[in-house]
C-alpha angles and dihedrals in degrees: 000000000000128000085236112102092202130052119202120216125187131198113182103312097336117097125192126192116210120193112226132196106209122213092202132024122208131179100206133061086228091056092049091049094047089050095048091047088051093055100259094131141261132348139176113230137155116268094245092052093057101032095105092048093046091047090050092049093240090121133030124206110241130186090029089168087070101048115138118248117256118265125210124247119221127199107200125191144153109264125188135064092327092051111110118232089231091055087052093049090050093051092049090050094046091048091048094050097041091050090045096051109095089197092066095048 
């Protein structure tokens, strides 16, 4: 489902590259999600992108032994006397939403 002809899987420190021959090529994550949900095969997407489809039972996670480790999300902004109140408000909202989204944990 991806334009890449090789998918890389990692388990611990071991990495394995698997050559794939896609039946369908898409150029957006939404397209990959729609195709997989419609039964066109496998895709690699980030957990928050597929959370609703997984919860609804339209998709199933496979190869769980090779799931990537979680990566941190950082919100970086300038703080201090030049920091705008609306920027601070956005940062507070983003942090609350990111921490509250179970698909991102």
